[in-house]
C-alpha positions in Angstrom: 68.5 66.9 65.7 72.1 66.3 65.7 73.8 63.5 65.5 75.8 61.8 68.2 79.1 60.0 67.6 78.2 57.2 70.6 77.6 53.7 71.5 75.1 52.6 73.3 73.0 55.3 72.8 69.4 54.1 74.6 67.4 57.6 73.7 68.2 61.2 71.5 66.6 64.4 71.6 67.3 67.4 70.4 69.9 68.5 72.7 71.2 65.6 74.7 71.9 61.9 74.7 71.2 59.2 77.4 73.5 56.5 76.9 74.0 53.0 78.9 76.8 54.5 81.5 80.5 53.6 80.9 83.5 53.4 84.1 84.7 57.0 83.2 81.5 58.3 84.1 82.2 57.4 88.4 84.6 60.6 88.9 81.4 62.5 87.7 79.3 60.9 89.6 81.5 60.7 92.6 81.6 64.8 92.8 78.0 65.8 92.1 77.0 62.8 94.5 79.5 64.6 96.6 77.9 67.9 96.9 75.6 69.2 99.4 73.7 71.7 96.9 72.5 68.8 95.1 72.3 66.1 97.6 69.7 68.7 99.1 67.6 69.3 95.6 67.5 65.3 96.3 66.9 65.5 99.7 69.2 63.1 100.5 72.7 63.6 102.1 76.2 63.9 100.2 78.5 60.9 99.5 81.3 60.7 102.4 83.0 57.5 101.4 86.5 57.6 99.9 86.4 58.1 95.7 88.0 54.7 95.7 85.2 53.0 98.0 82.3 54.6 96.1 83.4 53.3 92.3 84.1 50.1 93.9 80.5 49.8 94.8 79.7 52.2 91.1 81.4 49.5 89.4 79.5 46.9 90.8 76.1 48.5 90.2 76.6 49.1 86.8 77.3 45.4 86.2 74.9 44.6 88.1 71.8 46.0 86.8 68.4 45.6 88.7 65.6 44.4 86.6 62.5 46.9 88.0 65.3 50.3 86.6 68.2 50.8 85.2 70.0 53.9 85.3 71.8 56.1 82.4 73.9 59.0 82.0 72.9 62.4 80.0 75.3 63.9 77.3 75.0 67.0 76.1 75.8 68.0 71.9 79.4 67.9 72.2 79.2 64.8 74.5 79.5 66.2 77.8 79.3 63.8 80.6 76.3 66.1 82.5 73.5 64.5 84.3 71.6 61.3 85.0 68.9 60.1 84.4 66.6 56.9 85.5 63.6 55.0 86.2 63.8 52.0 89.3 60.5 51.1 91.0 59.0 49.2 88.1 55.6 47.6 88.5 55.0 45.5 86.6 51.7 44.6 87.5 51.0 48.2 87.1 52.8 49.1 84.3 54.9 51.2 86.0 57.7 53.1 86.4 59.4 55.7 88.6 61.9 58.2 86.6 64.8 60.6 88.4 67.0 62.6 87.1 70.0 64.5 88.0 71.9 67.1 86.2 75.3 67.7 87.9 77.0 70.4 86.2 75.7 73.5 87.2 76.4 75.8 83.4 73.9 73.3 82.5 70.8 74.7 84.5 67.9 76.1 83.3 68.8 75.2 79.9 66.8 72.4 78.5 69.0 70.1 78.9 66.9 68.2 81.6 63.5 68.7 79.7 64.9 67.4 76.8 66.8 63.8 78.2 63.3 63.1 80.0 61.2 63.5 77.2 63.8 61.1 75.0 63.7 58.6 78.2 60.0 59.1 78.4 59.7 58.6 74.4 62.3 55.6 74.5 60.0 54.1 77.1 56.7 54.3 75.8 58.2 52.7 72.4 59.8 49.9 73.4 58.1 49.0 77.1 54.4 47.9 78.2 54.7 51.2 80.6 51.5 53.0 80.5 52.5 54.9 83.4 55.8 57.2 84.6 55.6 58.9 87.7 58.2 60.6 89.2 58.8 62.9 93.0 60.1 66.4 92.9 60.7 68.6 95.9 57.7 71.4 96.6 60.1 74.2 96.8 62.1 73.5 93.0 59.9 75.1 90.6 62.5 75.0 88.0 62.3 71.0 87.9 58.3 71.3 88.0 58.4 73.5 85.1 61.0 71.0 83.6 58.8 68.3 83.9 55.5 69.9 83.1 57.8 71.2 79.4 58.5 67.2 79.1 54.6 66.4 79.0 54.2 65.8 83.4 51.4 66.6 84.9 50.8 66.9 89.2 48.7 64.7 90.1 49.0 64.8 94.1 52.1 65.0 97.2 53.7 63.0 100.2 55.6 63.5 102.9 59.0 61.6 103.2 62.2 62.3 105.5 60.8 65.1 106.5 60.2 67.2 103.3 57.1 68.0 100.7 57.4 66.2 97.6 54.9 66.4 94.3 54.8 63.9 92.3 54.1 63.7 88.8 52.8 62.0 85.7 53.1 61.1 82.3 50.4 58.3 80.9 51.0 56.6 78.1 48.1 57.9 75.7 49.0 61.5 77.2 52.4 61.5 74.6 52.2 63.7 71.5 53.4 62.7 68.5 55.6 65.6 69.4 57.5 63.9 72.4 56.9 60.4 71.1 59.6 61.9 67.7 61.8 62.4 70.8 61.6 66.3 71.1 60.7 68.6 73.5 57.2 70.2 73.3 57.1 74.0 73.2 
């Protein structure tokens, strides 16, 4: 594993660092959230507000995070901010939460960064919380994401229809996590 010179590190993978967000991340996130193609992968609409309005709301969000979830930045080996990863919809009674990720930098797509960041955060959440299950929803046509999540330990467990889109539901359970994933590495 490489060493990364960053503060506020939440989890480390072989290729990525998952860290707390910084004010400097707002510009990247605005560009990514305004991108039509990236919005399509998230089944959402692109952000259309001026950057100053977006930044004001974004700053509020990172200062006053919800205890039912957290959002983090993903960096590559060089310290470049390449995307975001989060868990949310945490249900304390069921001991589960939903996971989501977006790699905004196109030059980092299909390079294993998403798989690595997901595996690192999953391992960290299972090490440091009482969560027993993490689940996610990904569009049925996004086969690259399906492969990535499977490599990170997730398995298909159903499908759902929301807002005119079919999503595959995938999950990983604490008892499934192998010692390889627990150590923050990505299974081969």
